[in-house]
ChimeraX commands (.cxc) that place a marker at each C-alpha (Angstrom):
marker #1 position 27.36,-25.85,-10.11 radius 0.5
marker #1 position 27.64,-23.61,-7.29 radius 0.5
marker #1 position 26.10,-21.19,-6.03 radius 0.5
marker #1 position 27.82,-18.67,-4.53 radius 0.5
marker #1 position 26.98,-15.97,-2.70 radius 0.5
marker #1 position 28.86,-13.68,-5.07 radius 0.5
marker #1 position 26.91,-15.11,-7.77 radius 0.5
marker #1 position 23.76,-15.32,-5.87 radius 0.5
marker #1 position 23.63,-11.36,-4.93 radius 0.5
marker #1 position 24.75,-11.31,-8.73 radius 0.5
marker #1 position 21.86,-12.09,-9.76 radius 0.5
marker #1 position 19.39,-10.70,-7.38 radius 0.5
marker #1 position 20.45,-7.57,-8.38 radius 0.5
marker #1 position 20.29,-8.30,-12.24 radius 0.5
marker #1 position 16.82,-9.08,-10.71 radius 0.5
marker #1 position 15.97,-6.19,-9.31 radius 0.5
marker #1 position 17.22,-4.39,-11.61 radius 0.5
marker #1 position 14.82,-5.78,-13.92 radius 0.5
marker #1 position 11.22,-5.82,-12.03 radius 0.5
marker #1 position 12.63,-1.93,-10.19 radius 0.5
marker #1 position 9.78,0.13,-11.96 radius 0.5
marker #1 position 12.23,3.06,-13.61 radius 0.5
marker #1 position 11.27,6.85,-12.74 radius 0.5
marker #1 position 9.30,8.35,-15.87 radius 0.5
marker #1 position 11.71,10.64,-18.26 radius 0.5
marker #1 position 10.89,13.83,-18.60 radius 0.5
marker #1 position 10.81,13.22,-22.31 radius 0.5
marker #1 position 9.04,10.66,-24.78 radius 0.5
marker #1 position 9.09,9.65,-27.95 radius 0.5
marker #1 position 6.25,8.17,-30.91 radius 0.5
marker #1 position 6.93,4.79,-29.40 radius 0.5
marker #1 position 6.29,6.11,-26.01 radius 0.5
marker #1 position 3.16,8.32,-26.75 radius 0.5
marker #1 position 2.19,5.84,-28.52 radius 0.5
marker #1 position 2.17,2.69,-25.18 radius 0.5
marker #1 position 0.72,5.70,-23.92 radius 0.5
marker #1 position -2.61,6.11,-25.38 radius 0.5
marker #1 position -2.53,3.05,-27.24 radius 0.5
marker #1 position -2.20,3.90,-30.78 radius 0.5
marker #1 position 0.40,2.43,-33.18 radius 0.5
marker #1 position 3.46,4.94,-33.88 radius 0.5
marker #1 position 2.64,5.81,-37.14 radius 0.5
marker #1 position -0.64,6.18,-35.88 radius 0.5
marker #1 position 1.28,8.53,-33.54 radius 0.5
marker #1 position 3.42,10.29,-36.83 radius 0.5
marker #1 position -0.15,10.51,-38.90 radius 0.5
marker #1 position -2.20,11.15,-36.45 radius 0.5
marker #1 position -1.31,13.39,-33.75 radius 0.5
marker #1 position 1.94,15.05,-34.52 radius 0.5
marker #1 position 0.95,16.93,-37.49 radius 0.5
marker #1 position -1.99,18.43,-35.18 radius 0.5
marker #1 position -1.40,22.51,-35.65 radius 0.5
marker #1 position -1.80,21.48,-31.55 radius 0.5
marker #1 position 0.06,18.98,-31.13 radius 0.5
marker #1 position 3.26,19.83,-28.65 radius 0.5
marker #1 position 6.22,21.33,-30.69 radius 0.5
marker #1 position 9.16,18.11,-30.71 radius 0.5
marker #1 position 12.99,18.55,-28.97 radius 0.5
marker #1 position 15.39,17.95,-32.19 radius 0.5
marker #1 position 18.43,17.21,-31.24 radius 0.5
marker #1 position 21.73,17.48,-33.05 radius 0.5
marker #1 position 22.93,13.32,-33.98 radius 0.5
marker #1 position 26.81,13.89,-35.24 radius 0.5
marker #1 position 27.38,12.38,-38.89 radius 0.5
marker #1 position 23.86,12.81,-39.60 radius 0.5
marker #1 position 23.70,14.26,-42.86 radius 0.5
marker #1 position 20.19,15.94,-41.84 radius 0.5
marker #1 position 22.18,16.34,-38.45 radius 0.5
marker #1 position 18.37,15.91,-35.97 radius 0.5
marker #1 position 17.70,12.11,-34.43 radius 0.5
marker #1 position 14.46,11.13,-33.71 radius 0.5
marker #1 position 11.85,13.77,-32.41 radius 0.5
marker #1 position 11.39,14.09,-28.46 radius 0.5
marker #1 position 8.39,15.85,-26.89 radius 0.5
marker #1 position 8.34,16.53,-23.05 radius 0.5
marker #1 position 6.17,14.03,-22.22 radius 0.5
marker #1 position 4.17,16.52,-19.36 radius 0.5
marker #1 position 3.49,18.88,-22.34 radius 0.5
marker #1 position 2.12,15.28,-24.31 radius 0.5
marker #1 position -0.57,15.25,-20.86 radius 0.5
marker #1 position -1.86,18.35,-21.24 radius 0.5
marker #1 position -2.45,17.79,-24.89 radius 0.5
marker #1 position -4.36,14.89,-24.52 radius 0.5
marker #1 position -6.48,16.63,-21.52 radius 0.5
marker #1 position -7.09,19.31,-23.83 radius 0.5
marker #1 position -10.15,17.09,-25.03 radius 0.5
marker #1 position -10.83,15.37,-22.26 radius 0.5
marker #1 position -11.58,19.19,-21.22 radius 0.5
marker #1 position -13.45,19.89,-24.56 radius 0.5
marker #1 position -15.16,16.42,-23.89 radius 0.5
marker #1 position -16.57,17.07,-20.73 radius 0.5
marker #1 position -17.37,21.30,-21.73 radius 0.5
marker #1 position -19.63,19.55,-24.77 radius 0.5
marker #1 position -21.56,17.21,-22.43 radius 0.5
marker #1 position -21.96,19.46,-19.03 radius 0.5
marker #1 position -25.83,20.84,-19.31 radius 0.5
marker #1 position -26.21,25.03,-19.09 radius 0.5
marker link #1:1,2 radius 0.2
marker link #1:2,3 radius 0.2
marker link #1:3,4 radius 0.2
marker link #1:4,5 radius 0.2
marker link #1:5,6 radius 0.2
marker link #1:6,7 radius 0.2
marker link #1:7,8 radius 0.2
marker link #1:8,9 radius 0.2
marker link #1:9,10 radius 0.2
marker link #1:10,11 radius 0.2
marker link #1:11,12 radius 0.2
marker link #1:12,13 radius 0.2
marker link #1:13,14 radius 0.2
marker link #1:14,15 radius 0.2
marker link #1:15,16 radius 0.2
marker link #1:16,17 radius 0.2
marker link #1:17,18 radius 0.2
marker link #1:18,19 radius 0.2
marker link #1:19,20 radius 0.2
marker link #1:20,21 radius 0.2
marker link #1:21,22 radius 0.2
marker link #1:22,23 radius 0.2
marker link #1:23,24 radius 0.2
marker link #1:24,25 radius 0.2
marker link #1:25,26 radius 0.2
marker link #1:26,27 radius 0.2
marker link #1:27,28 radius 0.2
marker link #1:28,29 radius 0.2
marker link #1:29,30 radius 0.2
marker link #1:30,31 radius 0.2
marker link #1:31,32 radius 0.2
marker link #1:32,33 radius 0.2
marker link #1:33,34 radius 0.2
marker link #1:34,35 radius 0.2
marker link #1:35,36 radius 0.2
marker link #1:36,37 radius 0.2
marker link #1:37,38 radius 0.2
marker link #1:38,39 radius 0.2
marker link #1:39,40 radius 0.2
marker link #1:40,41 radius 0.2
marker link #1:41,42 radius 0.2
marker link #1:42,43 radius 0.2
marker link #1:43,44 radius 0.2
marker link #1:44,45 radius 0.2
marker link #1:45,46 radius 0.2
marker link #1:46,47 radius 0.2
marker link #1:47,48 radius 0.2
marker link #1:48,49 radius 0.2
marker link #1:49,50 radius 0.2
marker link #1:50,51 radius 0.2
marker link #1:51,52 radius 0.2
marker link #1:52,53 radius 0.2
marker link #1:53,54 radius 0.2
marker link #1:54,55 radius 0.2
marker link #1:55,56 radius 0.2
marker link #1:56,57 radius 0.2
marker link #1:57,58 radius 0.2
marker link #1:58,59 radius 0.2
marker link #1:59,60 radius 0.2
marker link #1:60,61 radius 0.2
marker link #1:61,62 radius 0.2
marker link #1:62,63 radius 0.2
marker link #1:63,64 radius 0.2
marker link #1:64,65 radius 0.2
marker link #1:65,66 radius 0.2
marker link #1:66,67 radius 0.2
marker link #1:67,68 radius 0.2
marker link #1:68,69 radius 0.2
marker link #1:69,70 radius 0.2
marker link #1:70,71 radius 0.2
marker link #1:71,72 radius 0.2
marker link #1:72,73 radius 0.2
marker link #1:73,74 radius 0.2
marker link #1:74,75 radius 0.2
marker link #1:75,76 radius 0.2
marker link #1:76,77 radius 0.2
marker link #1:77,78 radius 0.2
marker link #1:78,79 radius 0.2
marker link #1:79,80 radius 0.2
marker link #1:80,81 radius 0.2
marker link #1:81,82 radius 0.2
marker link #1:82,83 radius 0.2
marker link #1:83,84 radius 0.2
marker link #1:84,85 radius 0.2
marker link #1:85,86 radius 0.2
marker link #1:86,87 radius 0.2
marker link #1:87,88 radius 0.2
marker link #1:88,89 radius 0.2
marker link #1:89,90 radius 0.2
marker link #1:90,91 radius 0.2
marker link #1:91,92 radius 0.2
marker link #1:92,93 radius 0.2
marker link #1:93,94 radius 0.2
marker link #1:94,95 radius 0.2
marker link #1:95,96 radius 0.2
marker link #1:96,97 radius 0.2
view
């Protein structure tokens, strides 16, 4: 098989798509949160999502589903703020008075 310019350009574009960093999404799901915090998805759902201070999820409607809601989404910024709040609380406990 001969590599023509067209084939090589197509291949280069596909490689670039794979290695180019994607723009971070303003929204995240439980799997994204688990990856951010180095936890399992089940741990995130059972431990963090049920925490009273954890950000409220966004439930977008899904057509054709009986529950009429899709998977939970959170604003990434709110999740980051929630995590950093624990760092600030720990710093206050440790810092000398």
